[in-house]
C-alpha positions in Angstrom: 102.9 131.1 109.3 99.2 131.1 108.6 97.1 128.1 109.7 93.7 126.7 108.7 91.6 124.2 110.6 90.8 120.7 109.4 87.6 118.7 110.0 88.6 117.8 113.6 89.8 121.2 114.6 93.5 120.6 114.0 95.5 123.6 113.0 97.5 122.9 109.8 100.1 125.1 108.3 98.8 126.4 104.9 102.2 125.5 103.5 102.8 121.7 103.5 106.0 119.9 102.7 105.7 117.6 99.7 108.3 114.8 100.1 108.3 113.5 96.5 111.1 115.8 95.2 113.9 115.4 97.7 117.3 116.0 96.0 119.1 112.8 95.0 122.7 112.1 94.8 123.9 109.0 92.9 120.3 107.7 92.8 119.8 108.1 96.6 118.1 110.8 98.6 120.7 113.3 99.9 119.8 113.0 103.6 122.0 115.8 104.8 120.5 118.3 102.4 116.9 117.0 103.0 117.4 117.3 106.8 118.5 120.9 106.6 115.5 121.8 104.4 113.0 119.9 106.6 114.3 121.4 109.8 114.2 124.9 108.3 110.6 124.3 107.4 109.7 123.1 110.9 111.4 126.1 112.4 109.3 128.2 110.1 106.1 126.7 111.2 105.4 124.0 108.6 103.7 121.1 110.3 102.2 119.0 107.5 104.5 116.5 105.7 103.3 114.5 102.8 104.9 111.3 101.4 103.8 107.9 100.0 104.7 104.3 99.9 105.8 104.5 96.2 107.9 107.6 96.6 111.2 105.8 96.5 113.1 106.3 99.7 110.9 109.2 100.9 109.1 107.6 103.8 112.4 106.3 105.3 114.2 109.6 104.8 111.4 111.6 106.5 111.2 109.1 109.4 114.9 109.1 109.9 115.2 112.9 109.9 112.2 113.4 112.3 113.6 110.7 114.7 117.1 112.1 114.7 115.9 115.6 115.5 113.3 114.4 118.1 110.5 116.3 116.4 107.9 113.7 115.5 105.4 115.1 117.9 105.7 118.6 116.3 104.4 117.6 112.9 101.7 115.6 111.1 102.7 112.9 108.8 100.5 112.1 105.7 101.3 109.0 103.7 99.5 106.9 101.1 98.3 103.3 100.7 99.1 101.9 97.2 95.7 100.2 97.1 96.4 99.2 93.5 99.2 96.9 94.7 97.2 95.3 97.5 95.5 91.9 96.9 94.5 90.8 100.3 93.9 91.8 104.0 97.3 90.3 104.8 98.9 92.4 102.1 97.3 95.5 103.5 98.6 94.8 106.9 102.1 94.1 105.6 102.2 97.3 103.6 101.1 99.4 106.6 103.6 97.9 109.0 106.3 98.5 106.5 105.3 102.1 106.3 105.3 102.5 110.0 108.8 101.0 110.1 110.0 103.3 107.4 108.6 106.3 109.1 109.9 105.1 112.5 106.6 105.9 114.1 103.7 104.1 115.7 100.9 106.1 113.9 100.1 108.0 110.7 98.2 111.2 111.3 96.7 111.5 107.8 96.3 108.3 105.7 95.3 108.5 102.0 94.1 106.0 99.4 96.7 106.8 96.7 95.3 107.8 93.3 91.7 106.7 94.1 90.0 108.0 91.1 86.4 106.8 91.2 83.7 105.6 93.6 83.5 102.1 92.0 87.1 101.4 92.9 86.4 102.6 96.5 83.3 100.4 96.8 85.4 97.4 95.6 87.9 98.1 98.3 85.2 98.3 100.9 84.0 94.9 99.8 87.5 93.6 100.3 87.4 94.8 103.9 89.5 98.0 103.7 86.8 100.0 105.5 86.8 97.6 108.5 90.6 97.5 108.5 90.7 101.4 108.6 88.3 101.5 111.5 90.4 98.9 113.4 93.5 101.1 112.9 91.6 104.1 114.1 90.5 102.4 117.3 94.1 101.3 117.9 95.3 104.9 117.3 97.5 103.9 114.4 95.6 106.0 111.9 94.3 109.5 112.7 92.3 110.8 109.7 91.4 109.0 106.4 91.4 110.6 103.0 92.3 110.0 99.3 94.4 111.6 96.6 92.7 112.2 93.3 93.4 112.6 89.6 90.2 112.5 87.5 87.3 114.6 86.4 84.9 116.7 88.5 81.9 114.4 88.3 83.8 111.4 89.6 85.4 113.5 92.3 82.0 114.6 93.7 80.7 111.1 93.5 83.7 109.8 95.4 83.3 112.5 98.1 79.7 111.3 98.6 80.7 107.6 98.8 82.2 107.7 102.3 82.6 109.9 105.4 86.0 111.2 104.4 88.1 113.4 106.8 90.1 115.1 104.0 91.1 114.8 100.4 94.0 115.8 98.1 93.7 117.1 94.6 95.8 118.6 91.8 94.9 122.3 91.6 96.5 125.5 90.3 95.5 128.4 88.1 96.1 126.3 85.0 93.9 123.5 86.3 91.1 125.6 87.6 88.5 123.8 85.4 90.2 120.5 84.8 90.6 117.4 87.1 88.5 118.1 90.3 88.7 121.8 89.6 87.2 124.7 91.4 83.8 123.1 91.2 85.1 120.0 93.1 87.1 122.1 95.6 84.0 124.2 96.5 81.8 121.0 96.7 84.3 119.6 99.2 84.1 122.8 101.2 80.3 122.6 101.3 80.6 119.1 102.8 83.1 120.3 105.4 86.0 118.3 103.9 89.4 119.9 104.0 91.3 119.9 100.7 95.1 119.4 100.4 96.5 120.8 97.2 99.3 119.0 95.2 101.0 120.3 92.1 100.3 124.0 92.9 102.9 125.1 90.4 102.6 122.0 88.1 105.9 120.5 89.2 107.6 123.9 88.8 106.4 124.4 85.2 104.5 127.5 86.3 107.9 128.9 87.3 110.8 127.4 85.2 108.8 127.0 81.9 106.7 130.1 82.1 106.7 131.9 78.7 108.6 135.2 78.7 105.3 137.0 77.8 103.7 135.6 80.9 106.6 136.5 83.1 106.4 140.1 81.8 102.7 140.3 82.7 103.6 139.3 86.3 106.6 141.7 86.4 104.5 144.7 85.3 101.8 143.9 87.9 104.3 143.7 90.8 108.0 143.4 90.2 108.6 142.2 93.8 106.5 139.0 93.3 108.0 135.9 91.7 105.9 133.6 89.5 105.9 131.1 92.3 104.4 133.7 94.7 101.7 134.5 92.2 100.9 130.8 91.9 100.7 130.2 95.6 98.8 133.3 96.4 96.1 132.3 93.8 95.5 129.2 95.9 95.7 130.7 99.4 93.2 133.3 98.2 90.6 130.6 98.3 89.2 129.7 101.7 88.3 126.1 100.5 92.1 125.4 100.3 93.4 124.0 103.6 97.1 123.1 102.8 99.2 123.7 99.7 102.0 121.2 99.3 105.3 122.3 97.9 108.1 119.9 96.8 110.8 122.1 98.4 114.3 121.0 97.7 116.4 124.0 98.5 116.8 126.3 101.6 116.0 129.3 99.4 112.7 127.7 98.3 111.8 126.8 101.9 112.5 130.3 103.2 110.7 132.0 100.3 107.6 129.8 100.6 107.5 130.4 104.4 107.7 134.1 103.8 104.7 134.0 101.4 102.7 131.7 103.6 103.2 134.0 106.5 101.4 136.8 104.7 98.8 135.2 102.4 95.2 135.6 103.3 91.9 134.3 101.8 90.0 136.8 99.7 92.9 139.2 99.3 93.2 139.2 95.5 91.7 142.1 93.6 89.6 141.8 90.5 92.5 143.3 88.5 94.8 140.5 89.8 92.3 137.8 89.0 92.1 139.1 85.4 95.9 139.0 85.3 95.8 135.2 86.0 93.5 134.7 83.0 95.9 136.7 80.8 98.8 134.6 82.0 97.0 131.4 81.4 96.3 132.4 77.8 100.0 133.0 77.2 100.9 129.6 78.7 98.3 127.7 76.7 99.7 129.2 73.5 103.2 127.8 74.3 103.2 124.6 76.2 103.0 121.4 74.2 102.6 118.7 76.9 101.0 119.3 80.3 103.5 117.0 82.2 104.1 117.8 85.8 107.2 115.5 86.1 105.6 113.5 88.9 107.4 110.4 87.7 104.5 108.0 87.9 105.1 107.0 84.3 108.6 105.8 85.2 110.6 103.6 84.9 110.2 103.2 81.1 111.0 99.6 80.0 113.2 101.2 77.2 114.9 103.5 79.6 113.4 106.7 78.1 113.3 109.7 80.5 109.7 110.6 79.7 109.4 113.7 82.0 112.8 114.8 80.8 111.8 114.5 77.2 108.7 116.5 77.7 110.6 119.2 79.6 112.9 119.6 76.6 110.0 119.6 74.2 108.2 122.3 76.1 111.4 124.4 76.4 111.5 124.5 72.6 108.4 126.6 72.8 108.5 128.4 76.1 112.1 129.5 75.5 113.8 128.8 72.2 114.1 125.7 70.0 117.8 125.6 70.4 117.5 125.6 74.2 115.2 122.5 74.3 117.3 120.7 71.6 120.6 121.3 73.3 119.3 120.0 76.7 117.8 117.0 75.0 121.0 116.1 73.3 123.0 116.4 76.5 120.6 114.2 78.4 119.9 111.5 75.9 122.6 111.3 73.1 125.6 112.1 75.4 124.9 109.1 77.6 126.6 105.7 77.9 123.1 104.2 77.4 121.4 106.4 74.9 117.7 106.8 75.6 116.0 108.8 72.9 112.2 109.2 72.7 112.3 107.5 69.3 113.1 104.3 71.2 109.5 104.0 72.4 108.0 100.6 71.6 104.5 101.8 72.4 103.9 99.3 75.1 101.5 101.7 76.9 102.8 101.0 80.4 103.4 104.7 81.1 99.9 105.8 80.1 98.3 103.4 82.5 100.0 105.2 85.4 99.9 108.8 84.2 97.6 110.9 86.6 97.3 113.6 83.9 96.0 111.1 81.3 98.6 112.4 78.8 98.7 110.3 75.5 102.3 109.7 76.2 103.1 107.5 73.2 101.7 110.1 70.8 103.5 113.0 72.5 106.8 111.1 72.6 106.4 110.5 68.8 105.8 114.2 68.3 108.7 115.2 70.5 111.1 112.9 68.8 110.3 114.4 65.4 111.2 117.9 66.6 114.0 117.1 69.0 115.9 114.4 67.1 117.1 116.6 64.2 119.8 115.6 61.6 122.4 117.2 63.9 121.1 115.3 66.9 121.3 112.0 65.0 124.8 112.7 63.8 126.0 113.5 67.3 124.4 110.4 68.7 126.1 108.3 66.0 129.5 109.8 66.8 129.0 109.2 70.5 128.2 105.5 69.8 130.9 105.1 67.2 133.8 106.6 69.3 132.3 105.1 72.5 133.3 108.2 74.5 131.9 106.6 77.7 134.1 103.5 77.4 
């Protein structure tokens, strides 16, 4: 495993474990499976684990697994404060205590303001006493380093970096988002200030693997048949010295082992000019195909109407990255063939989803477009028959 140094000299594995996407069984995290994957990662040298208060069940699962295996002191825990839910100093304290209890620990190594997207919001939090509270927790040894996770534009990111003496930050970044959100400009600005950067969505929630157009896959295969699309995506990030840790939402032993293999060999500055040109070609192929830049993070959920928003967009994209029949078949199976049907056409345009989407996707508009192409006459007939004969009764 390769390691890079943070602001205080701590050696962090360049591969971090993103704990948002643990496998679920009957709505609950499959603890046995998550444990096997986490412990395999630790044995492979991964020492940075990222979770959040709003990742349902994630903090508790991570805490339980680390305690059971007596390895809390071998790793660094990063979790996030949902500042948008906090109304008072007392609420702040309650939330943090709950997080410590869930994580079964007495301290958090890396603590982030979750989805802090502009300096004005941070200044408002400071006025409410968040800064004093943080310093108190630092003195007590309950918080190690302080940072923020970010979804927004480059200008606001740079302003936010200048607004406080941050220890680290976390941004969405990959070869498709090189010049969107914080982007390369923001990444390099953080490096100049000596602020370590943690990368989330390195493969856009797997979209740069599962939904990669065949033409893009072929470009990668011709360049190096031994490298998977995932490896190409990760190596693009680790090639940049400004990147400290890349988070991966690993939910299989195969994925854990493969990512560790790649992270054990990747070096900064190793990509050739020919390889960099290849990424530009692949990006062009993807942009021609993908209809919605959804990463399936789930922040838009739950929908009041029960619509599976990320699932709908996955099927919509599959119509173009694979074949129309593939996307439509999966959409039918996951919406019409359900006891409680949840088609995109059921959207009431309340806008709740858009207020929480870190990608700023016009979800209502995209759902309308998706429903027109996915909900064909055949789809409507099948949905009608399922309802009429009540096959789920």
